[in-house]
VEXDREN-2710 file (C-alpha; in Angstrom, 1 decimal):
% VEXDREN-2710
k/r/px/py/pz
1/MET/-44.5/13.1/-69.6
2/THR/-45.7/14.1/-73.1
3/SER/-43.5/13.5/-76.1
4/SER/-42.7/17.2/-76.4
5/GLU/-41.7/17.3/-72.7
6/GLU/-39.6/14.2/-73.2
7/ASP/-37.9/15.8/-76.3
8/MET/-37.2/18.9/-74.3
9/HIS/-35.8/16.8/-71.4
10/ASN/-33.5/14.9/-73.8
11/TYR/-32.4/18.1/-75.4
12/ALA/-31.6/19.6/-72.0
13/ILE/-29.5/16.6/-70.9
14/ALA/-27.6/16.6/-74.2
15/TRP/-27.0/20.4/-73.8
16/ALA/-25.7/19.8/-70.3
17/GLY/-23.3/17.2/-71.7
18/GLU/-22.0/19.7/-74.3
19/HIS/-21.7/22.4/-71.6
20/ASP/-19.4/20.2/-69.5
21/LYS/-16.8/19.5/-72.3
22/LYS/-13.4/21.1/-72.0
23/PHE/-13.8/23.3/-75.1
24/SER/-17.4/24.0/-75.2
25/PHE/-19.3/26.5/-77.3
26/GLU/-22.3/26.1/-75.0
27/ALA/-20.2/27.2/-71.9
28/VAL/-18.9/30.3/-73.7
29/HIS/-22.3/31.1/-75.1
30/SER/-23.9/30.7/-71.6
31/SER/-21.2/33.0/-70.1
32/ILE/-22.0/35.7/-72.7
33/ARG/-25.7/35.4/-72.1
34/ARG/-25.2/35.7/-68.3
35/GLU/-23.0/38.8/-68.7
36/GLN/-25.5/40.5/-70.9
37/ALA/-28.5/39.7/-68.6
38/LEU/-26.6/40.9/-65.5
39/ARG/-25.5/44.1/-67.2
40/PHE/-29.2/44.9/-67.9
41/ILE/-30.5/43.8/-64.4
42/LEU/-27.9/45.5/-62.3
43/ARG/-28.5/49.0/-63.8
44/SER/-32.0/49.2/-62.3
45/PRO/-33.8/48.3/-59.1
46/HIS/-34.3/44.6/-58.8
47/ARG/-36.0/43.7/-55.5
48/CYS/-38.0/40.7/-56.9
49/ILE/-37.0/38.6/-59.8
50/LEU/-38.4/35.6/-61.7
51/GLU/-36.1/33.4/-63.8
52/ILE/-37.7/31.0/-66.1
53/GLY/-35.5/28.1/-67.2
54/CYS/-32.2/28.7/-65.2
55/GLY/-30.4/25.7/-66.8
56/LEU/-27.1/24.8/-65.1
57/ASP/-26.3/28.2/-63.8
58/PRO/-29.0/30.4/-62.3
59/LEU/-28.3/34.1/-62.2
60/PHE/-29.1/34.8/-58.5
61/PRO/-25.5/34.0/-57.2
62/TYR/-24.3/36.9/-59.4
63/ILE/-26.8/39.4/-58.2
64/PRO/-25.6/41.1/-55.0
65/ASP/-28.8/42.5/-53.6
66/PHE/-32.5/41.3/-54.0
67/ASP/-35.4/40.5/-51.7
68/ARG/-37.0/37.6/-53.5
69/TYR/-35.8/35.4/-56.4
70/PHE/-38.0/32.8/-58.0
71/ILE/-36.8/30.1/-60.4
72/VAL/-39.2/28.0/-62.5
73/GLU/-37.2/25.1/-64.0
74/PRO/-38.9/22.0/-65.6
75/ILE/-35.7/19.9/-65.8
76/GLU/-35.2/18.1/-62.5
77/LYS/-31.4/18.0/-62.8
78/PHE/-31.3/21.8/-63.3
79/ALA/-33.8/22.5/-60.6
80/THR/-31.8/20.3/-58.2
81/LYS/-28.6/22.2/-59.1
82/ALA/-30.3/25.5/-58.4
83/LEU/-31.6/24.2/-55.0
84/ASN/-28.1/23.2/-54.1
85/LYS/-26.8/26.7/-55.0
86/LYS/-29.5/28.4/-52.9
87/ALA/-28.6/26.5/-49.7
88/GLY/-28.6/28.9/-46.8
89/THR/-30.9/31.6/-48.2
90/SER/-34.6/31.7/-47.8
91/ARG/-34.8/34.5/-50.4
92/VAL/-34.7/32.1/-53.3
93/THR/-37.5/29.7/-54.2
94/VAL/-37.1/27.0/-56.8
95/ILE/-40.1/25.4/-58.5
96/ASN/-39.5/22.3/-60.5
97/ASP/-42.3/22.8/-63.1
98/TYR/-43.1/24.3/-66.5
99/PHE/-44.1/28.0/-66.2
100/GLU/-47.4/27.1/-67.8
101/GLY/-48.1/24.9/-64.8
102/CYS/-47.5/27.5/-62.1
103/PHE/-47.7/31.0/-63.6
104/ASN/-50.8/31.7/-61.5
105/LYS/-48.6/31.8/-58.4
106/PHE/-47.0/35.0/-59.7
107/ARG/-50.2/37.0/-60.5
108/ASP/-50.2/39.0/-57.3
109/ILE/-46.4/39.4/-56.9
110/HIS/-44.7/42.5/-58.2
111/LEU/-41.8/41.3/-60.3
112/ASP/-39.1/43.8/-61.3
113/TYR/-37.7/41.4/-63.8
114/ILE/-38.7/38.2/-65.6
115/ILE/-35.7/36.5/-67.1
116/VAL/-36.3/34.2/-70.0
117/ASN/-32.7/33.8/-71.1
118/SER/-32.3/31.3/-74.1
119/VAL/-35.5/29.5/-73.4
120/LEU/-38.0/30.3/-76.2
121/HIS/-36.3/28.0/-78.8
122/GLU/-36.5/25.1/-76.4
123/VAL/-40.2/25.1/-75.4
124/PRO/-42.9/23.3/-77.4
125/HIS/-45.2/26.4/-77.5
126/PRO/-43.2/29.7/-77.2
127/SER/-46.3/31.8/-77.9
128/LEU/-48.1/30.2/-75.0
129/LEU/-45.1/30.9/-72.7
130/LEU/-45.0/34.5/-73.8
131/GLU/-48.8/34.9/-73.3
132/ASN/-48.5/33.4/-69.8
133/ILE/-45.7/35.8/-69.0
134/HIS/-47.7/38.7/-70.2
END
């Protein structure tokens, strides 16, 4: 793990701790981000979705109808939580990796949405992430 990856991992674990507090700004902020993203997604067709950096609460349980849903999450704790939530559905795939390490897997897949909700400020090279998404 590089020092920037370790920094991101440490930040994510600290963020998760803040999220779990009884009166948490992070929990309220996450809820608002989720509502805004869902409002946008649910107004248009959404057969195939990619979520980059799902954190503690991936969006797929809130989306009633989709064919395929991919999650790319580099923090093992968050990827494991997403795997537990997907139990019983083969329509969801969770990849425990950085998007930069696996973006080629999505080149030939038509994605209706790519969700990058509250991620850019956490990655070491946001311009590289955006370039790979493009």
